[in-house]
C-alpha positions in Angstrom: 20.3 -12.1 -3.0 17.4 -11.2 -0.8 15.4 -8.6 -2.9 11.7 -9.3 -2.8 9.7 -8.8 -5.9 6.2 -7.4 -5.9 4.4 -10.8 -6.5 6.2 -12.5 -3.6 5.5 -9.5 -1.4 1.8 -9.6 -2.2 1.7 -13.3 -1.4 3.4 -12.7 2.0 1.1 -9.8 2.8 -2.0 -11.9 1.9 -0.8 -14.4 4.6 0.0 -12.1 7.1 -14.3 21.7 15.8 -13.3 21.2 19.5 -16.2 21.9 21.9 -15.1 24.0 24.9 -17.0 24.1 28.2 -19.8 26.6 28.1 -20.6 26.2 24.4 -23.2 24.1 22.5 -22.6 22.2 19.3 -24.0 25.1 17.4 -21.6 27.5 19.1 -24.3 29.3 21.0 -23.4 30.8 24.3 -24.4 29.1 27.5 -24.3 30.5 31.0 -20.7 30.8 32.1 -18.8 32.2 35.1 -17.9 35.9 34.8 -14.4 36.0 33.2 -13.6 38.9 35.5 -14.2 36.8 38.6 -11.2 35.5 40.5 -9.9 32.3 38.9 -7.2 29.9 39.9 -4.0 31.0 38.2 -3.2 29.2 35.0 0.5 29.7 35.8 0.0 27.8 39.1 -1.8 25.0 37.3 0.3 24.6 34.2 3.6 25.6 35.9 5.4 27.1 32.9 8.2 28.1 35.3 9.2 24.4 35.3 10.0 24.5 31.6 13.3 22.7 30.8 16.4 24.7 30.2 16.6 23.3 26.7 13.2 24.8 25.8 14.1 28.2 27.2 17.4 28.2 25.4 15.6 27.4 22.1 13.1 30.2 22.7 15.9 32.7 23.2 17.8 31.5 20.1 14.8 31.3 17.7 12.7 34.2 18.9 15.5 36.5 19.8 14.4 36.7 23.5 16.3 37.5 26.6 16.2 34.9 29.4 13.7 37.0 31.3 11.5 37.4 28.2 11.5 33.7 27.5 10.3 32.9 31.1 7.7 35.7 31.1 6.4 34.7 27.7 5.5 31.2 28.9 3.8 32.6 32.0 1.8 35.2 30.0 0.8 32.6 27.4 -0.5 30.2 30.0 -2.7 33.0 31.5 -3.7 34.2 28.0 -4.8 30.8 26.9 -7.1 30.4 30.0 -8.5 33.9 29.6 -9.2 33.5 25.9 -11.0 30.1 26.6 -13.3 31.6 29.2 -14.1 34.6 26.9 -14.8 32.3 24.0 -17.3 30.4 26.1 -18.9 33.7 27.2 -19.0 35.3 23.8 -20.4 32.2 22.0 -21.2 32.8 18.3 -19.8 36.4 18.4 -16.3 35.2 19.2 -13.9 36.0 16.4 -10.5 34.8 17.6 -7.8 35.7 20.0 -4.1 36.3 19.9 -1.1 37.6 21.9 1.4 40.2 21.0 4.8 41.4 22.3 8.1 39.8 22.8 6.9 38.4 26.1 3.2 37.8 24.9 2.0 40.3 27.5 -0.9 41.6 25.4 -4.0 39.5 24.7 -6.5 40.7 22.2 -9.9 39.1 21.8 -12.1 39.9 18.7 -15.9 39.9 18.7 -18.7 40.8 16.3 -20.7 42.3 19.2 -19.8 45.8 20.5 -21.5 45.1 23.8 -18.8 42.4 24.6 -16.0 44.9 24.8 -16.5 45.7 28.5 -16.4 42.0 29.5 -13.2 41.5 27.4 -11.5 44.5 29.0 -12.6 43.4 32.5 -10.9 40.0 31.9 -7.6 41.9 31.2 -7.6 41.7 27.4 -7.9 44.2 24.7 -11.1 44.1 22.6 -11.4 44.4 18.8 -14.7 44.7 17.0 -14.9 42.9 13.7 -17.6 42.1 11.1 -17.2 38.3 10.8 -17.1 35.6 13.5 -14.5 32.9 13.7 -17.2 30.3 13.1 -18.4 32.0 10.0 -14.9 32.3 8.5 -14.2 28.7 9.4 -17.3 27.6 7.6 -16.2 29.4 4.4 -12.7 27.9 4.8 -14.2 24.4 5.0 -15.9 25.0 1.7 -12.6 26.1 0.1 -11.0 22.9 1.5 -13.4 20.7 -0.5 -12.4 22.3 -3.8 -8.7 23.2 -3.1 -5.8 21.8 -5.2 -2.1 21.7 -4.8 -2.0 25.2 -6.5 -3.8 26.6 -3.4 -2.0 24.5 -0.8 -2.7 26.4 2.4 -5.9 28.1 3.7 -6.6 29.5 7.2 -8.4 32.2 9.1 -6.3 35.1 10.3 -8.1 36.6 13.3 -5.9 39.7 13.2 -7.3 40.7 9.8 -10.6 39.0 10.2 -10.1 37.4 6.7 -9.4 34.1 5.1 -5.8 33.7 3.8 -5.3 31.6 0.7 -1.8 30.7 -0.5 -1.4 30.1 -4.2 1.6 28.7 -6.2 0.3 30.0 -9.6 -1.1 33.5 -10.3 -4.9 33.3 -10.4 -5.2 30.0 -8.6 -6.7 31.5 -5.5 -9.1 33.7 -7.6 -10.2 30.5 -9.4 -10.8 28.7 -6.1 -12.9 31.6 -4.7 -15.0 31.8 -7.9 -15.5 28.0 -8.0 -16.9 28.0 -4.5 -18.9 31.2 -4.8 -16.7 32.9 -2.1 -16.8 36.7 -1.8 -13.2 37.8 -2.7 -13.5 40.5 0.0 -13.3 37.7 2.5 -9.9 36.6 1.4 -6.3 37.7 1.4 -4.2 36.0 -1.3 -0.6 35.2 -0.6 1.8 34.0 -3.4 4.0 31.1 -2.5 6.8 29.6 -4.7 5.9 26.1 -5.9 9.1 24.7 -4.4 8.1 26.2 -1.0 4.6 24.6 -1.0 4.0 22.3 2.0 4.8 18.6 1.6 4.9 15.6 4.0 8.2 14.9 5.7 9.4 11.4 6.3 12.5 9.9 8.0 15.0 7.6 6.4 15.8 4.8 8.8 17.9 1.7 8.4 15.8 -1.5 8.0 12.7 0.2 6.7 11.3 -0.9 3.3 11.6 0.8 0.0 10.3 -0.1 -3.4 12.1 0.0 -6.8 10.2 1.3 -9.8 7.0 0.5 -7.9 7.7 -3.2 -7.9 10.4 -5.1 -6.1 11.1 -4.4 -2.4 14.4 -4.0 -0.5 15.5 -2.4 2.8 17.3 0.8 3.7 20.8 0.2 4.8 22.1 3.3 6.5 21.1 6.9 6.0 23.9 9.1 4.6 24.6 12.5 3.3 26.6 13.7 0.3 27.0 17.4 0.6 23.5 18.8 1.1 21.9 15.7 -0.5 20.4 13.1 1.9 19.9 9.4 1.1 20.9 5.9 2.1 23.4 3.2 1.3 22.0 -0.2 0.2 22.7 -3.3 -1.8 23.7 -2.9 -5.5 21.5 -5.8 -6.7 18.4 -3.9 -5.6 18.7 -1.4 -8.4 20.8 0.3 -11.1 21.6 3.9 -11.5 18.4 5.7 -12.4 16.1 3.2 -10.7 13.4 5.2 -8.9 12.4 4.4 -5.3 9.4 4.9 -3.1 9.5 4.6 0.6 7.9 2.3 3.2 4.7 4.3 2.7 4.8 4.1 -1.1 5.5 7.9 -1.3 8.1 8.9 -4.0 11.5 8.8 -2.3 14.4 9.2 -4.7 16.6 7.3 -7.2 19.7 5.2 -7.3 22.7 7.3 -8.1 25.3 4.5 -8.4 25.3 0.8 -8.2 27.8 -2.1 -8.5 26.7 -5.8 -8.8 28.3 -8.3 -9.2 31.9 -7.7 -8.2 30.6 -5.9 -5.1 27.1 -5.4 -3.9 26.9 -1.7 -3.1 24.7 1.2 -4.1 23.3 4.5 -2.8 20.0 6.3 -3.2 19.6 10.1 -3.2 16.3 11.1 -1.6 14.1 14.0 -2.5 13.4 16.8 -0.1 10.5 15.0 1.5 12.9 12.6 3.2 15.4 13.3 6.0 18.3 11.0 6.9 18.4 10.0 10.6 21.0 8.3 12.7 18.8 5.3 13.4 18.2 1.6 12.5 14.8 0.0 13.1 15.3 -2.3 16.1 13.2 -4.8 18.0 9.6 -3.8 18.1 10.3 -0.8 15.9 12.4 1.0 18.4 15.2 3.3 17.1 18.7 2.0 17.5 21.3 4.8 17.4 24.2 4.7 15.0 27.4 6.4 16.3 30.0 5.3 13.8 31.2 2.6 11.4 34.0 0.8 13.2 34.2 -2.7 11.6 34.1 -5.4 14.4 36.3 -8.6 14.4 35.3 -12.2 13.7 33.2 -13.6 16.5 31.6 -10.3 17.4 27.8 -10.1 17.8 25.9 -8.4 15.0 22.2 -7.7 14.4 20.4 -7.1 11.2 17.3 -5.1 10.4 15.2 -5.8 7.4 11.7 -5.1 6.1 10.6 -8.7 5.9 11.8 -10.3 9.0 12.7 -7.4 11.2 15.4 -7.6 13.8 17.6 -10.7 14.2 21.1 -11.2 15.6 24.0 -13.6 15.3 27.8 -13.4 15.0 30.4 -12.5 12.5 32.0 -15.6 11.0 34.5 -14.4 8.4 35.4 -11.1 6.7 36.6 -10.7 3.1 34.6 -13.6 1.8 33.8 -14.3 -1.8 30.4 -15.6 -2.9 29.2 -16.6 -6.3 25.5 -16.0 -7.1 23.8 -17.0 -10.3 24.4 -13.4 -11.5 28.1 -13.5 -10.7 30.8 -13.4 -8.0 31.1 -10.7 -5.3 34.1 -10.3 -3.1 34.9 -8.6 0.2 31.6 -9.5 1.9 31.3 -10.7 5.5 29.7 -14.0 6.4 27.4 -14.1 9.4 25.0 -16.5 11.3 22.2 -14.0 11.1 19.1 -15.2 9.3 17.4 -13.2 6.5 14.7 -13.6 3.8 13.7 -12.0 0.5 13.0 -8.3 1.0 15.6 -7.9 3.7 18.2 -7.1 1.0 20.1 -3.9 1.5 19.1 -3.7 5.2 21.4 -2.8 8.1 23.9 -4.8 10.0 24.9 -3.1 13.3 27.2 -4.2 16.1 26.5 -2.3 19.3 26.1 1.2 17.9 28.6 0.7 15.0 27.3 0.3 11.5 28.8 -2.8 9.8 27.2 -3.3 6.4 24.2 -3.9 4.2 22.5 -7.3 3.5 23.7 -9.0 0.3 22.4 -12.6 0.2 22.4 -15.9 2.0 20.7 -19.2 2.5 18.1 -20.6 4.8 15.4 -18.5 6.5 14.4 -17.1 9.9 12.4 -20.2 10.7 15.1 -22.9 10.3 18.1 -20.5 10.5 20.6 -19.7 7.9 23.8 -17.9 6.8 23.9 -14.4 5.4 26.5 -12.1 3.9 26.8 -8.4 4.2 28.6 -5.8 2.0 30.7 -3.8 4.5 29.6 -0.2 4.7 32.9 1.6 4.8 33.8 0.7 1.2 30.4 2.1 0.1 31.0 5.4 2.0 34.5 5.6 0.4 33.5 4.7 -3.1 30.7 7.3 -3.3 31.9 10.0 -1.0 29.1 9.5 1.5 29.0 10.6 5.1 27.2 8.2 7.5 24.5 9.9 9.5 25.5 9.5 13.2 24.1 10.7 16.5 25.4 14.2 17.2 27.2 16.4 14.8 28.0 15.0 11.3 31.6 14.9 10.3 32.7 18.2 8.9 35.6 19.2 6.7 38.1 19.3 9.5 38.6 18.3 13.1 36.1 20.8 14.4 36.1 24.3 15.9 39.1 25.8 17.6 42.8 25.7 16.7 43.6 23.4 13.8 46.6 21.2 14.6 47.3 20.4 11.0 48.2 17.1 9.4 46.6 14.7 6.9 43.8 13.4 9.1 40.4 14.6 8.0 36.9 14.0 9.3 34.7 12.3 6.8 37.5 10.2 5.3 37.1 6.5 5.5 40.3 4.8 6.9 41.2 1.2 6.7 43.3 -0.7 9.2 47.0 0.1 8.5 46.4 3.5 7.0 48.7 6.2 8.4 48.0 9.9 8.9 49.6 12.8 10.7 47.8 14.9 13.2 49.1 17.6 15.6 52.7 17.0 14.5 52.6 13.2 15.2 52.1 10.2 13.0 49.3 7.6 13.6 48.4 4.2 12.3 44.7 3.2 11.9 43.9 0.1 14.0 40.2 -0.4 13.0 38.5 0.6 9.8 36.0 3.5 10.2 34.8 6.8 8.9 36.5 9.6 10.8 34.3 12.1 12.5 34.8 15.1 14.7 35.6 13.9 18.2 37.5 10.9 16.9 40.8 12.7 16.3 43.8 10.3 16.4 45.1 11.9 19.5 42.0 11.2 21.6 40.8 7.8 20.3 43.5 5.2 21.0 41.0 2.4 20.2 41.2 3.5 16.6 44.7 5.1 16.2 48.1 4.1 17.4 50.7 6.8 17.7 53.9 5.9 15.9 
């Protein structure tokens, strides 16, 4: 076993306000060029017309735009940003914010606390709005709220459209309490109620090979990110924890808990993550680079295989034997694969990958990464099958069937783990599985002869 406990880990570790041109720090105006004077086009400088097709498509999809509106919006926003920046420099302390409106962002509005600025704003092609509080004043009040805010008032910002502070609260009265505690005039604030479960939180990625900690003490490594329905998590070694063991991530942030675990006999487990963590189709490779996972086809003896772990990082070797039995002091495990890859305590549970195919999770071994050694991994496919997990892979996750379009019928199903020798029907024909893997959309028996033989 290669789980690292806290004491060993500690020993190892012991060894081992934007200023724009034309403003002063106090926000006072300094001489600036007339905003109405001819300027080099921001569109020509920033070239929004060169936006990639993927970005334009996403704008159309998410903002409900036509292709023309998407292109015009980027051009208008480039010009609006430049105009607003010049006006901010000219207005100085009177500046109260700027914003664009319209599907294509064609209308720029600039707010000011000084009525005399309206003519210059209109001359620059923007609409003017006279308000009572400057952006700098409201930002200063917000900074005071920030120093006293709690998780019950999770978001605070200046809304230039309403010329107020917006304070979100997850409990009735929390915002009023914050305003009172800081001596803030309630007239300055707009309070918005937010459900506690919708409050902001940090978001972290699950990645094979990264560290996680059990009950705040021992350390193991993530095997492979997985999903089970809408729940996200990861497969790992059973000896790292029992059902109910809580985990924190590589950053010591609460992560989830073990849902099921077997050891000895096998060495398999899976952890369900909380909503702060998202499964990714990656393993941490050499130098921290992401290595993509595209499937779980088990490779034959002699194949190259690389391992990622939180103690020793990325190391490679070859597969020596499958279906090996090993007796640890805690008992015997069967069905593991023997390799020439080195590993050390803390690497337990980490990823073994061959090419882009997930192979298994680190169980145990002998030696180290200085002198070399032998390690064993628990194959991944039995973990996926035992717990009904779906491996996170590049592209679309396996769905309940062979994908959109006509359904050819048969017993083959995406998401099912097949072993060599299993037979299925698909599209009116029978097929035999040649290599163990988890089926996914695009790997239908009729199109992947490397995995299926037609009978």
